[in-house]
C-alpha positions in Angstrom: 4.2 -44.9 49.8 2.1 -46.6 52.5 -1.0 -44.7 51.2 -0.3 -45.8 47.7 -0.2 -49.4 48.8 -3.6 -49.0 50.4 -5.0 -47.6 47.1 -3.3 -50.3 45.0 -4.8 -53.1 47.0 -8.0 -52.4 45.1 -6.2 -51.5 41.8 -4.8 -55.1 41.6 -8.3 -56.4 41.1 -9.2 -53.8 38.4 -8.2 -53.1 34.8 -7.2 -49.7 36.1 -4.6 -49.0 33.4 -3.4 -50.3 30.1 -2.1 -53.9 30.4 0.8 -55.2 28.4 -1.6 -57.5 26.4 -3.9 -54.6 25.5 -3.9 -52.6 22.3 -0.8 -50.4 22.2 -1.2 -47.8 19.5 -4.1 -45.8 18.1 -4.9 -44.4 14.6 -3.0 -41.2 15.7 0.6 -41.1 14.5 3.4 -39.0 13.0 3.7 -40.7 9.6 1.1 -41.9 7.1 0.7 -43.0 3.5 -2.5 -42.7 1.3 -3.4 -43.2 -2.3 -5.9 -41.8 -4.9 -7.2 -44.9 -6.7 -9.2 -45.3 -9.9 -12.8 -44.3 -9.9 -15.6 -44.2 -12.5 -16.8 -40.7 -13.3 -20.6 -40.1 -13.0 -22.5 -39.8 -16.3 -24.5 -36.8 -15.2 -24.4 -33.2 -16.1 -23.3 -32.1 -12.6 -19.8 -30.9 -12.2 -17.2 -31.7 -11.2 -17.2 -34.9 -13.2 -13.7 -36.0 -12.2 -13.0 -36.7 -8.5 -10.9 -34.7 -6.1 -9.0 -36.1 -3.1 -8.7 -34.1 0.1 -6.7 -35.3 3.1 -8.1 -34.2 6.4 -5.9 -33.9 9.5 -6.9 -33.4 13.1 -5.0 -33.4 16.4 -5.9 -33.1 20.1 -3.0 -30.6 20.4 -1.5 -28.0 18.2 0.8 -29.6 15.6 2.3 -29.2 12.2 2.0 -31.4 9.2 3.5 -31.6 5.7 1.6 -33.5 2.9 3.7 -34.5 -0.1 2.9 -36.2 -3.4 5.4 -36.2 -6.2 6.7 -32.7 -6.7 3.8 -31.2 -4.8 4.1 -30.4 -1.1 2.1 -28.3 1.5 2.7 -27.6 5.1 0.1 -26.4 7.6 -0.3 -25.7 11.3 -2.9 -28.0 12.8 -4.9 -26.3 15.6 -6.2 -28.5 18.5 -9.5 -30.1 17.7 -9.8 -28.4 14.3 -9.8 -30.5 11.1 -7.4 -29.0 8.5 -7.9 -30.0 4.8 -5.2 -30.6 2.2 -6.5 -30.7 -1.4 -4.2 -33.1 -3.3 -3.5 -32.2 -6.9 -5.2 -34.8 -9.1 -2.4 -34.8 -11.7 0.2 -35.8 -9.1 -1.8 -38.6 -7.3 -4.6 -40.1 -9.4 -4.3 -43.6 -10.7 -5.8 -43.7 -14.1 -7.1 -46.8 -15.8 -4.0 -46.6 -18.0 -1.8 -46.8 -14.9 -3.2 -50.1 -13.5 -1.1 -53.2 -13.0 2.2 -51.2 -13.3 4.4 -49.5 -10.7 3.8 -45.7 -10.6 6.6 -43.7 -9.1 5.9 -41.0 -6.6 2.1 -41.5 -6.6 1.8 -42.2 -2.9 0.5 -39.4 -0.7 2.8 -38.9 2.3 1.6 -37.2 5.5 4.3 -36.4 7.9 4.2 -34.6 11.3 7.1 -32.2 12.0 9.7 -33.7 14.3 8.8 -33.2 18.0 5.2 -32.2 17.3 2.1 -34.0 18.7 0.5 -36.9 16.8 -2.4 -36.4 14.4 -5.3 -38.4 13.0 -5.7 -38.5 9.2 -8.7 -39.1 6.9 -9.0 -39.2 3.1 -12.1 -38.2 1.1 -12.6 -38.7 -2.6 -15.5 -36.8 -4.1 -17.0 -35.5 -7.4 -20.5 -35.0 -8.8 -22.6 -38.0 -7.7 -19.4 -39.6 -6.4 -18.1 -39.8 -2.8 -16.0 -42.2 -0.6 -13.8 -41.8 2.5 -11.4 -43.7 4.6 -9.5 -43.5 7.9 -5.7 -43.5 7.2 -3.5 -45.7 9.4 -0.2 -44.6 10.8 2.9 -46.3 9.4 3.6 -48.0 12.7 0.2 -49.9 12.5 0.8 -51.3 9.0 1.4 -55.0 8.4 3.0 -57.6 6.2 -0.2 -59.3 5.0 -3.7 -58.1 4.0 -7.0 -59.6 2.8 -8.9 -57.6 0.2 -12.4 -56.4 0.9 -14.6 -55.4 -2.1 -18.1 -56.1 -3.4 -19.4 -58.2 -6.2 -19.4 -56.1 -9.4 -22.5 -55.8 -11.5 -23.5 -54.3 -14.8 -21.7 -54.4 -18.1 -18.0 -53.5 -17.9 -18.3 -52.0 -21.4 -20.9 -49.6 -20.1 -18.5 -48.3 -17.4 -19.9 -50.5 -14.7 -16.5 -50.7 -12.9 -14.2 -53.3 -11.4 -12.6 -54.3 -8.1 -9.1 -53.0 -7.3 -6.3 -53.4 -4.8 -4.0 -50.3 -4.4 -0.7 -51.0 -2.8 1.7 -48.3 -1.5 5.3 -48.9 -0.6 6.2 -47.2 2.6 9.9 -48.1 2.6 12.5 -48.9 -0.2 13.2 -52.3 -1.6 9.9 -53.9 -0.7 8.8 -57.0 -2.6 5.2 -58.2 -2.3 3.1 -61.1 -3.7 -0.5 -60.8 -4.8 -2.2 -64.2 -4.8 -4.5 -63.9 -7.8 -6.8 -66.5 -9.5 -4.2 -66.9 -12.3 -1.4 -67.4 -9.9 1.0 -65.4 -7.8 1.9 -61.9 -9.1 5.2 -60.5 -7.8 5.7 -56.7 -7.4 9.1 -55.2 -6.5 9.1 -51.6 -5.2 12.4 -49.7 -5.3 11.4 -46.6 -3.3 8.9 -45.5 -0.8 5.9 -43.7 -2.3 5.7 -46.1 -5.3 2.1 -47.3 -6.0 0.8 -50.5 -7.7 -2.9 -50.8 -8.4 -3.9 -54.3 -9.2 -7.1 -54.7 -11.2 -8.2 -58.0 -12.8 -9.1 -58.2 -16.5 -12.7 -59.0 -15.7 -15.3 -58.0 -13.0 -14.4 -60.7 -10.5 -14.8 -60.1 -6.8 -11.4 -59.7 -5.1 -12.8 -60.1 -1.6 -10.4 -62.5 0.2 -7.5 -62.0 -2.1 -4.3 -62.0 -0.1 -1.4 -59.6 -0.7 1.7 -60.1 1.5 5.5 -59.5 1.8 7.4 -62.0 -0.3 8.8 -64.4 2.3 11.9 -65.0 0.2 12.8 -61.4 -0.3 15.7 -59.8 1.6 14.8 -58.2 4.9 11.3 -59.7 4.5 10.7 -59.8 8.3 10.9 -56.0 8.7 9.0 -54.7 5.8 5.6 -53.0 6.0 3.3 -51.6 3.4 -0.1 -50.0 3.0 -3.1 -51.5 1.0 -6.4 -49.9 -0.1 -9.3 -51.9 -1.7 -12.7 -51.3 -3.1 -14.5 -50.8 -6.4 -14.2 -48.2 -9.1 -18.0 -47.9 -8.9 -20.7 -50.4 -7.9 -24.4 -50.6 -7.2 -25.6 -52.5 -4.2 -29.1 -53.8 -3.6 -31.4 -56.5 -4.9 -32.4 -55.2 -8.3 -31.3 -54.3 -11.8 -27.9 -52.6 -11.6 -28.7 -50.5 -14.6 -31.4 -48.8 -12.6 -29.5 -48.4 -9.3 -27.3 -45.6 -8.2 -23.6 -46.3 -8.2 -20.6 -45.1 -6.1 -17.0 -46.0 -5.7 -15.9 -48.1 -2.6 -12.6 -47.1 -1.0 -11.1 -48.2 2.3 -7.6 -48.7 3.8 -7.3 -52.3 4.9 -6.3 -53.3 8.4 -3.6 -56.0 8.8 -4.9 -59.1 10.6 -3.1 -58.0 13.8 -5.8 -55.3 14.2 -8.7 -57.7 13.4 -10.8 -58.9 16.3 -13.3 -61.6 17.4 -16.2 -59.4 18.5 -18.0 -56.6 16.5 -21.1 -54.5 17.2 -22.9 -53.3 14.2 -25.3 -50.3 14.2 -27.5 -49.6 11.1 -27.1 -46.5 9.0 -29.9 -44.1 10.2 -33.3 -45.2 8.8 -31.5 -47.3 6.2 -30.9 -50.9 5.4 -27.4 -52.4 5.0 -25.3 -55.5 4.2 -22.4 -57.1 5.9 -19.4 -59.2 4.8 -17.4 -61.3 7.3 -14.0 -62.5 6.3 -11.8 -65.1 7.9 -8.0 -65.1 8.5 -7.7 -68.8 9.4 -9.3 -72.1 8.5 -12.2 -73.4 10.8 -13.3 -70.0 11.9 -16.6 -70.3 13.6 -18.8 -67.2 13.6 -22.0 -66.6 15.7 -24.2 -64.2 13.8 -27.9 -63.3 13.9 -28.9 -66.4 15.8 -26.9 -68.9 13.7 -23.4 -70.3 13.4 -21.3 -70.9 10.3 -17.7 -71.8 9.5 -15.2 -70.0 7.2 -11.8 -71.0 6.0 -8.9 -68.7 5.3 -9.9 -66.0 2.8 -13.5 -67.1 2.7 -16.3 -64.6 3.4 -19.9 -64.6 4.4 -22.4 -62.0 3.1 -25.6 -61.4 5.0 -28.4 -63.0 2.9 -30.9 -60.2 3.5 -30.9 -56.5 3.9 -30.5 -55.9 7.6 -32.2 -53.1 9.5 -31.4 -53.6 13.2 -28.3 -53.6 15.4 -26.3 -56.8 15.4 -23.5 -58.5 17.3 -20.9 -60.7 15.7 -18.7 -63.1 17.7 -16.0 -65.6 16.4 -13.5 -68.0 17.8 -10.8 -66.6 15.6 -10.0 -63.2 14.1 -12.3 -61.9 11.5 -12.7 -58.7 9.4 -16.1 -57.1 9.0 -17.3 -54.6 6.4 -20.7 -52.8 6.5 -22.2 -51.6 3.2 -24.8 -48.9 2.5 -27.1 -49.5 -0.5 -28.1 -47.9 -3.7 -30.7 -45.3 -3.1 -33.7 -47.2 -4.5 -33.0 -50.1 -2.0 -31.9 -48.1 1.0 -34.9 -47.0 3.0 -35.9 -48.9 6.2 -39.0 -46.8 6.4 -41.9 -46.0 4.1 -40.1 -42.8 3.1 -37.6 -42.4 0.3 -34.1 -42.0 1.7 -31.0 -40.4 0.3 -28.2 -43.0 -0.2 -25.6 -44.5 -2.4 -23.3 -47.6 -2.1 -20.4 -47.4 0.3 -18.2 -49.7 2.4 -16.7 -49.1 5.8 -14.3 -51.4 7.6 -15.6 -51.9 11.2 -13.3 -52.0 14.2 -13.6 -54.8 16.7 -14.6 -54.2 20.3 -11.2 -55.3 21.4 -9.7 -52.2 19.8 -12.2 -49.5 21.0 -11.2 -45.9 21.8 -12.1 -43.3 24.3 -11.4 -40.0 22.6 -11.1 -38.9 18.9 -11.6 -35.8 16.8 -13.2 -36.6 13.4 -14.2 -34.8 10.2 -17.6 -34.8 8.6 -17.5 -33.5 5.1 -20.4 -32.0 3.0 -18.6 -32.7 -0.3 -20.0 -33.4 -2.8 -23.6 -32.5 -2.2 -23.8 -34.4 1.1 -26.8 -33.1 3.0 -27.2 -35.6 5.9 -24.3 -36.5 8.2 -24.3 -38.9 11.1 -22.2 -40.7 13.6 -22.9 -44.3 14.7 -21.6 -45.3 18.1 -21.5 -48.6 20.0 -20.3 -49.2 23.5 -21.1 -51.0 26.7 -24.7 -50.2 27.8 -23.5 -49.4 31.3 -21.3 -46.5 30.0 -23.5 -44.8 27.5 -24.3 -41.9 29.8 -20.6 -40.9 29.7 -20.5 -40.4 25.9 -20.1 -36.8 24.8 -19.7 -34.8 21.6 -17.6 -31.6 22.0 -18.0 -31.9 25.8 -21.7 -32.2 25.9 -24.2 -35.1 25.9 -25.7 -35.3 22.4 -29.2 -33.8 22.2 -30.3 -36.1 19.4 -29.6 -39.8 19.2 -31.2 -42.5 21.4 -29.3 -45.4 22.8 -30.8 -48.8 22.1 -29.5 -52.1 23.4 -28.3 -54.6 20.8 -30.9 -57.4 20.9 -28.3 -60.2 20.4 -26.1 -58.8 23.2 -27.8 -56.4 25.6 -24.4 -55.7 27.3 -23.8 -53.4 24.3 -25.9 -50.5 22.9 -25.8 -48.4 19.8 -27.0 -44.9 18.7 -27.2 -42.9 15.5 -26.5 -39.2 16.0 -27.0 -36.5 13.3 -24.3 -33.9 13.3 -23.8 -30.5 11.7 -20.2 -29.6 12.4 -17.3 -30.4 10.1 -15.2 -31.2 13.1 -16.4 -33.1 16.2 -14.6 -34.5 19.3 -16.0 -37.7 20.7 -15.2 -38.7 24.3 -16.4 -41.3 26.9 -15.2 -42.8 30.1 -15.3 -46.2 28.6 -14.2 -47.5 25.1 -16.5 -47.0 22.1 -16.5 -47.8 18.4 -17.7 -45.2 15.9 -18.2 -44.6 12.2 -18.9 -41.3 10.5 -21.0 -41.2 7.3 -23.0 -38.9 5.1 -25.7 -39.2 2.4 -26.7 -37.0 -0.5 -28.8 -37.4 -3.6 -27.2 -40.7 -4.9 -24.0 -39.9 -2.9 -22.5 -41.3 0.3 -19.4 -41.8 2.3 -18.5 -43.7 5.5 -15.4 -44.4 7.4 -14.1 -45.4 10.9 -14.0 -42.4 13.2 -11.0 -43.8 15.0 -9.6 -46.9 16.6 -6.9 -48.5 18.6 -4.6 -50.8 16.6 -2.0 -53.5 17.2 1.7 -53.5 16.4 4.2 -56.3 16.8 6.8 -54.0 18.4 6.1 -51.2 20.8 7.4 -49.3 23.8 5.8 -49.3 27.2 6.7 -47.2 30.3 6.4 -49.0 33.6 5.3 -46.6 36.4 6.9 -47.7 39.6 4.4 -45.7 41.7 1.3 -47.3 40.3 2.9 -50.5 39.1 1.3 -50.1 35.7 2.4 -50.1 32.0 1.4 -47.3 29.7 2.5 -45.4 26.6 3.6 -42.2 28.5 5.7 -41.2 31.4 4.2 -39.2 34.3 5.8 -36.1 35.8 7.9 -36.8 38.9 7.0 -40.5 39.1 9.7 -43.1 39.0 9.5 -45.1 35.7 11.3 -47.9 33.7 11.1 -48.8 30.0 9.8 -51.9 28.4 10.0 -53.0 24.8 7.8 -55.7 23.3 9.3 -57.6 20.3 8.0 -60.4 18.1 11.3 -62.3 18.6 13.7 -63.2 21.3 16.5 -60.6 20.8 20.2 -61.6 21.0 21.2 -58.2 22.2 19.4 -54.9 23.0 20.9 -51.4 23.2 18.9 -48.6 24.9 19.5 -45.0 24.1 17.3 -42.5 25.9 17.4 -38.9 24.6 20.1 -36.9 26.5 21.6 -40.1 28.0 24.4 -42.4 26.9 23.5 -45.7 25.1 23.4 -48.7 27.4 23.8 -52.4 26.3 21.4 -54.4 28.4 19.5 -57.6 27.5 17.4 -58.8 30.4 15.5 -62.1 30.4 12.2 -61.4 28.7 8.7 -62.0 29.8 6.9 -64.2 27.3 3.5 -63.0 26.2 1.2 -65.4 24.4 -0.7 -63.7 21.5 -3.0 -65.1 18.7 -0.1 -64.5 16.2 2.6 -66.2 18.3 4.6 -65.3 21.3 5.9 -61.8 22.0 8.8 -60.9 24.3 8.8 -58.0 26.8 12.2 -56.7 27.9 12.3 -54.4 31.0 15.0 -51.7 31.2 15.1 -51.2 35.0 16.8 -47.9 35.7 14.3 -45.9 37.8 14.1 -42.8 35.6 12.3 -39.7 37.1 11.3 -37.1 34.6 11.2 -33.5 36.0 9.9 -31.6 32.9 6.9 -32.0 30.7 7.4 -32.6 27.0 8.2 -35.1 24.3 11.3 -37.4 24.5 12.8 -40.1 22.3 13.9 -43.6 23.0 16.0 -45.4 20.4 16.3 -49.2 20.8 18.6 -51.3 18.7 17.8 -55.0 18.9 19.6 -58.0 17.2 17.1 -60.4 15.7 18.0 -64.1 15.6 18.2 -66.2 12.4 14.8 -68.0 12.6 11.4 -68.4 10.9 12.9 -67.6 7.5 14.2 -64.3 8.9 17.9 -63.6 8.6 19.7 -62.3 11.7 19.9 -58.5 11.6 20.3 -55.4 13.7 17.1 -53.5 13.8 16.7 -50.0 15.0 13.4 -48.8 16.6 12.7 -45.1 17.3 9.9 -44.3 19.8 8.5 -41.0 20.9 6.8 -40.7 24.3 5.3 -37.8 26.3 6.0 -36.8 29.9 2.5 -35.9 31.1 1.4 -34.0 34.1 -0.3 -35.9 36.9 -3.9 -35.0 37.7 -4.8 -32.7 40.6 -7.1 -34.4 43.0 -9.9 -32.3 44.6 -12.9 -33.7 46.5 -15.8 -32.3 48.4 -17.9 -33.8 51.1 -19.3 -32.8 54.5 -16.9 -32.7 57.4 -19.5 -34.5 59.6 -22.1 -37.1 59.0 -24.4 -39.5 60.9 -24.1 -43.2 61.3 -26.2 -45.4 59.0 -26.9 -42.4 56.7 -25.8 -41.9 53.1 -22.9 -39.5 52.6 -22.1 -38.1 49.2 -18.5 -37.8 48.0 -17.9 -35.5 44.9 -14.9 -35.5 42.6 -13.8 -32.0 41.5 -10.4 -33.0 40.2 -8.5 -31.5 37.3 -7.1 -33.8 34.6 -4.4 -31.2 33.6 -4.6 -32.6 30.0 -7.2 -31.2 27.7 -7.5 -34.3 25.5 -7.4 -36.9 28.3 -10.3 -36.6 30.7 -10.2 -38.3 34.1 -11.9 -41.7 34.0 -10.4 -43.6 37.0 -11.2 -42.9 40.6 -10.2 -44.7 43.8 -11.9 -43.9 47.1 -10.8 -45.5 50.4 -13.4 -44.5 53.0 -11.3 -45.4 56.0 -13.6 -48.2 57.3 -12.4 -51.0 55.1 -14.7 -50.1 52.2 -13.7 -48.6 48.8 -15.3 -47.4 45.6 -14.2 -46.7 42.0 -17.2 -44.5 41.1 -16.5 -40.9 40.3 -19.1 -39.5 42.8 -19.9 -42.4 45.2 -22.2 -42.5 48.3 -21.2 -44.4 51.4 -22.8 -45.4 54.7 -20.7 -45.7 57.8 -21.9 -48.3 60.3 -20.4 -46.9 63.4 -19.4 -43.5 64.9 -15.9 -42.1 65.0 -13.4 -40.1 63.0 -12.5 -41.7 59.6 -9.7 -40.7 57.2 -10.9 -40.8 53.5 -8.2 -41.3 50.9 -8.7 -40.4 47.2 -6.7 -40.6 44.0 -7.8 -40.2 40.3 -6.2 -41.1 37.0 -6.3 -41.0 33.3 -5.9 -43.6 30.5 -2.3 -42.4 29.8 -1.3 -44.2 33.0 -0.9 -41.1 35.2 -2.4 -41.3 38.6 -2.7 -38.3 41.0 -1.1 -38.1 44.4 -3.3 -39.4 47.2 -5.1 -36.8 49.2 -6.9 -37.3 52.6 -9.8 -35.8 54.4 -11.1 -36.4 57.9 -14.8 -37.0 58.4 -16.5 -37.3 61.7 -19.4 -39.7 62.0 -21.8 -39.1 64.9 -24.7 -41.0 66.2 -28.1 -40.4 64.8 -30.0 -37.7 66.7 -33.7 -37.9 67.3 -34.6 -34.3 67.9 -38.0 -35.3 69.0 -36.5 -36.5 72.2 -35.4 -33.7 74.6 -33.3 -33.8 77.7 -35.4 -33.4 80.8 -33.4 -33.0 84.0 -35.4 -33.0 87.3 -35.0 -29.9 89.4 -34.4 -31.7 92.7 -33.2 -35.0 94.2 -32.6 -36.4 97.7 -29.4 -38.4 98.3 -30.4 -39.8 101.7 -30.0 -43.5 101.1 -33.8 -44.2 101.2 -33.5 -45.8 97.7 -35.8 -43.1 96.3 -34.2 -40.3 94.1 -30.8 -41.0 95.6 -29.1 -39.9 92.4 -29.9 -37.2 89.8 -31.5 -39.2 86.9 -31.6 -37.1 83.7 -34.3 -38.2 81.2 -33.1 -38.4 77.6 -29.4 -38.2 78.4 -28.8 -41.8 77.3 -29.3 -40.6 73.6 -26.3 -38.3 74.0 -23.1 -40.4 74.5 -20.9 -37.3 73.9 -22.8 -35.0 76.3 -21.0 -33.2 79.1 -22.8 -32.5 82.5 -21.5 -29.9 85.0 -22.9 -28.9 88.4 -21.9 -25.7 90.2 -22.4 -24.1 93.6 -24.1 -20.7 93.7 -20.6 -19.2 94.0 -19.5 -20.9 90.7 -17.4 -23.7 92.1 -17.8 -26.9 90.0 -18.7 -29.9 92.1 -19.5 -32.4 89.4 -18.3 -33.1 85.8 -19.0 -36.0 83.5 -18.5 -36.7 79.7 -21.2 -39.1 79.0 -23.6 -39.7 81.9 -23.0 -43.4 82.7 -22.5 -42.6 86.4 -25.1 -40.1 87.7 -24.5 -37.3 90.1 -25.0 -38.6 93.7 -24.7 -35.4 95.7 -21.1 -35.9 96.8 -17.9 -34.0 95.9 -14.6 -35.7 96.5 -16.2 -38.3 98.7 -18.0 -35.9 101.0 -21.7 -35.2 101.0 -22.7 -31.8 99.7 -24.9 -29.5 101.9 -28.5 -29.0 101.2 -29.2 -26.1 99.0 -29.5 -24.8 95.4 -27.0 -25.7 92.7 -26.8 -24.9 89.1 -26.2 -27.2 86.1 -25.0 -27.0 82.5 -25.7 -29.9 80.1 -24.2 -29.8 76.6 -25.4 -32.6 74.3 -22.5 -32.0 71.9 -24.7 -33.2 69.0 -26.1 -30.0 67.6 -28.8 -29.4 70.1 -28.7 -26.4 72.5 -27.3 -26.6 76.0 -29.7 -27.2 78.8 -29.2 -25.1 82.0 -31.1 -24.6 85.2 -31.3 -24.8 89.0 -31.0 -28.0 91.0 -32.1 -28.4 94.6 -30.3 -30.9 96.8 -32.6 -32.2 99.6 -32.1 -34.7 102.4 
């Protein structure tokens, strides 16, 4: 434990692991809902004219998923880092124009992971001839109670099939009542069962951006309900010209609840193409710094970039905002002198606050997509750690963002349908594709926020994370949006325990949260997935009736890393010594990205492969530990390193072959030239019969011709001088004179 304390002295000054105030879930999950909204078919001869919807599922580990819509169901094994498609029957899922503004039963698309199997990531792609759009699908645990629609201004004549804005709402649990705040007034929708869908479409071509849809605050159990919302356009052209001459495409994105919005966004252009942005505010008096200027938005208001942008941008606000990036109709798209493939599309960007370090994504070629890219933004200092499928990308050049050089962006062309992105630091990424008047774009993956979540407090590292670590003492912590009246903890294979400790109050932009620590010092001796069920009694406050709420959490017991280092066993003072990490993560999808070195001389480093200079000679104990983002830190290993004085090999040891200890003050002692540079040298003098008459380690007191206080007789003696610094021993004859 003492060694751990030494390591943790440095950790306390670092964001070494996930903190309680950081993001707490990702876009990976075990339960998802999607929808197949209305689109306008293309008026071309190409087939298919009517769109299809494919759900793509990926996982970092082997898993199993069932996708259901109405009477249709399909189950597939999901192999690690491979994207598996599920083609959804159009007849079971599609929302026709005749189905709008009414509740449609069993139209929701449900994606469910088999109990006990690893989490997955889910994407939805809608495509047809000259039609394509895609979205990241959020896990149910990341859904919210309120959403702000994001669309685009409709153009063209509605009677000519120019399209309209829409909001598609999916009930994820029974007895859910929501309100859509429309221009004509509030529209109430009551869902009876999970999987019911309501697509709101106005009677005209109005822009729905900023329209709010939320749980009815007066409905029963309103404080616990969550639902999913998708928004976009059935088709639209985007540019600065005649819409009748521009290419069109549907817009389709799942909306993030405001809890997963942020205050800082990095924007990277589509490769060689112009783009537009919309910035939407959650609250009044939201000040936004953008492109060298500042503007203010009120709740539900949005700002659209006045010109077609071509360079990377950085957006910063004092309150949460939502940002959408739009690709343009083909005629307006090119940022070069060459014609570029393109079509309108919309992608919801993820804030820097919710970046991610590893994700497996899909990149579809449907329908007639011929160019596929990934845009990535991250801290400039960490760009060298970004990899695709374990290798540094061969194409794609990192460029700093002019308005914030701390961040850089890149555009990478890809060819694989499935790609795994990793980095030692967080990044944001979107995937997109272009064809002849076709396009799609979607968030590659993100971290998200939830108002209730489970953390595991590692007693060894004194950190909170989402997983337990094998063999390391841990406690549980639940974070709730209310102060619970009572809490019952039920760990799998253990008896339930009533225990309601005093909470830690955590300030958040959405109000205080309360963290409760279940302090029982659990030690998990086997790898695998476990369940924790927590039953909390919510108080009667904030228009929420008192109720007993049950939360079910899955968590993994992960192996700890295996620390391995290499360095020379010896080194020289004032010289650079290289220390190399050769450790094993022991988890394929979670690379090592935390390192702690203690060099034994009061200095430390958090680099993976540091160099260090020792200022003095001696033996030093180097201590090392390594960790992952899941909160697991390795044991501490040690290695001894011997630091010697610098050796100038141009200086040799030159002992004289005679001296005369007769007290005449001339050559009374045996002065050895060059021995002063060898503090560890040993000097021995022998008689011709092999009896040792002098020994010294270090030669601070020279040989004076005496042995045990008596003068030695005149004659020939023999010496051995060992510098003990890598140089050869010096031997020879020594004549003692009087």
